[in-house]
C-alpha positions in Angstrom: -18.6 1.5 -2.2 -15.8 3.3 -3.9 -14.4 4.3 -0.5 -14.4 0.7 0.6 -12.7 -0.4 -2.6 -10.1 2.3 -2.3 -9.4 1.4 1.3 -8.9 -2.3 0.3 -6.7 -1.4 -2.6 -4.6 1.1 -0.5 -4.1 -1.3 2.3 -3.2 -4.1 -0.1 -0.6 -1.8 -1.7 0.7 -0.9 1.8 1.0 -4.6 2.7 3.0 -5.2 -0.5 5.2 -2.2 0.4 5.9 -3.6 3.8 6.7 -7.0 2.4 9.1 -5.3 -0.1 10.6 -3.2 2.7 11.3 -6.4 4.6 13.1 -7.7 1.5 15.2 -4.6 1.2 16.3 -4.8 4.8 16.8 -8.5 4.9 18.2 -8.8 1.4 15.3 -11.0 0.4 13.4 -9.3 -2.4 10.8 -12.0 -2.7 7.4 -12.2 -1.1 6.2 -15.3 0.8 4.7 -16.5 -2.5 8.1 -16.2 -4.1 7.2 -13.4 -6.4 9.4 -10.3 -6.7 7.4 -7.2 -5.7 7.9 -3.6 -6.8 6.4 -0.7 -5.0 6.9 3.0 -4.8 7.7 2.7 -1.1 9.7 -0.5 -1.4 13.0 1.2 -0.8 12.3 3.2 2.2 15.8 3.0 3.5 17.7 3.2 0.1 20.5 5.8 0.2 20.6 5.7 4.0 23.7 4.1 5.4 22.5 1.7 8.1 24.8 0.3 10.7 25.0 -3.5 10.9 23.2 -3.2 14.3 20.4 -1.2 12.7 20.1 -3.7 9.9 19.9 -6.6 12.3 17.3 -4.8 14.5 15.2 -4.1 11.5 15.5 -7.7 10.3 14.4 -8.8 13.7 11.4 -6.5 13.7 10.4 -7.7 10.2 10.8 -11.3 11.1 8.5 -10.9 14.2 6.0 -8.9 12.1 5.9 -11.6 9.5 5.5 -14.3 12.2 2.7 -12.4 13.9 0.9 -11.4 10.7 -2.2 -13.5 10.1 -2.2 -15.3 6.8 -4.2 -13.9 3.9 -7.8 -15.0 4.2 -8.3 -16.8 0.9 -11.9 -17.8 1.8 -12.9 -14.2 2.0 -11.4 -13.6 -1.4 -13.3 -16.6 -2.7 -16.5 -15.4 -1.2 -16.1 -12.0 -2.9 -15.4 -13.8 -6.2 -18.6 -15.8 -5.9 -20.5 -12.6 -5.2 -19.0 -10.8 -8.2 -19.6 -13.7 -10.6 -23.1 -14.5 -9.3 -26.1 -14.7 -11.7 -27.8 -11.9 -9.7 -25.8 -9.0 -8.2 -26.4 -8.6 -4.4 -25.1 -5.2 -3.5 -25.7 -5.6 0.2 -23.8 -8.9 0.3 -20.9 -7.4 -1.7 -20.9 -4.3 0.6 -20.8 -6.5 3.7 -18.1 -8.7 2.3 -16.0 -5.7 1.1 -16.3 -4.1 4.6 -15.3 -7.3 6.3 -12.2 -7.6 4.0 -11.4 -3.9 4.5 -11.5 -4.3 8.3 -9.0 -7.1 8.0 -6.8 -4.9 5.8 -7.0 -2.0 8.2 -5.8 -4.2 11.0 -2.9 -5.3 8.8 -2.1 -1.7 7.9 -2.1 -0.6 11.5 0.3 -3.4 12.4 2.6 -2.5 9.5 2.5 1.2 10.5 3.5 0.1 14.0 6.5 -1.9 12.7 7.6 1.0 10.4 7.4 3.4 13.3 9.7 1.1 15.3 12.0 0.9 12.4 12.0 4.7 11.9 12.9 5.2 15.6 16.0 2.9 15.2 17.4 5.6 12.9 19.6 8.5 13.9 18.2 12.1 13.7 20.2 12.6 10.5 18.8 9.5 8.9 15.3 10.5 10.0 15.8 13.9 8.3 16.8 12.2 5.1 13.6 10.1 5.2 11.5 13.2 5.9 13.1 15.0 2.9 12.4 12.0 0.6 8.9 11.8 1.8 8.3 15.5 1.1 9.8 14.9 -2.4 7.4 12.0 -3.0 4.4 14.0 -1.8 5.4 16.9 -4.1 5.5 14.5 -7.0 2.2 13.0 -6.1 0.6 16.5 -5.8 1.9 17.2 -9.3 0.5 14.0 -10.7 -2.8 14.7 -9.1 -2.8 18.3 -10.5 -2.1 16.9 -14.0 -4.8 14.3 -13.6 -7.3 16.9 -12.5 -6.3 19.2 -15.4 -6.5 16.3 -17.8 -10.0 15.3 -16.5 -11.3 18.8 -16.8 -9.9 19.1 -20.3 -11.5 15.8 -21.2 -14.9 16.7 -19.8 -14.9 20.2 -21.4 -13.8 18.9 -24.8 -16.3 16.0 -24.6 -19.2 18.4 -23.8 -18.1 20.7 -26.6 -18.1 17.7 -29.0 -21.6 16.7 -27.8 -22.9 20.3 -28.3 -21.6 20.4 -31.9 -23.3 17.2 -32.8 
């Protein structure tokens, strides 16, 4: 269940990142709902000097992607809400619903990756090298955060077990 939830959350974040990337490229920093979005990957092309032709090609790609993207399935979200707030918890029904929602998110994420790939290949080799370097920096930062979290977790659990032993 945790893996399904993580997949849904990750793909939701990826979707918001793509929406934000579209805003950065097109100059429109608002999502379809009109809300400003912020994401760690929202500025994929910041610091890279794009030609006007590259910008226009990316805008065109994003416009097609938004047009082809199926709308968010509100009824699936409502179904999950009813399951979560039901008098009796039905794990199998929740699992099936979560898997259905995750499959929809996976399809969206694959399409977003396809568009991002097309956008990446519009860049010059020098621009691509800058993106690779920035990606490596972000990965190094995430590894450090993960290391600190793991260190913090092990410190918490060892101090917690020491506290329990002394009581």
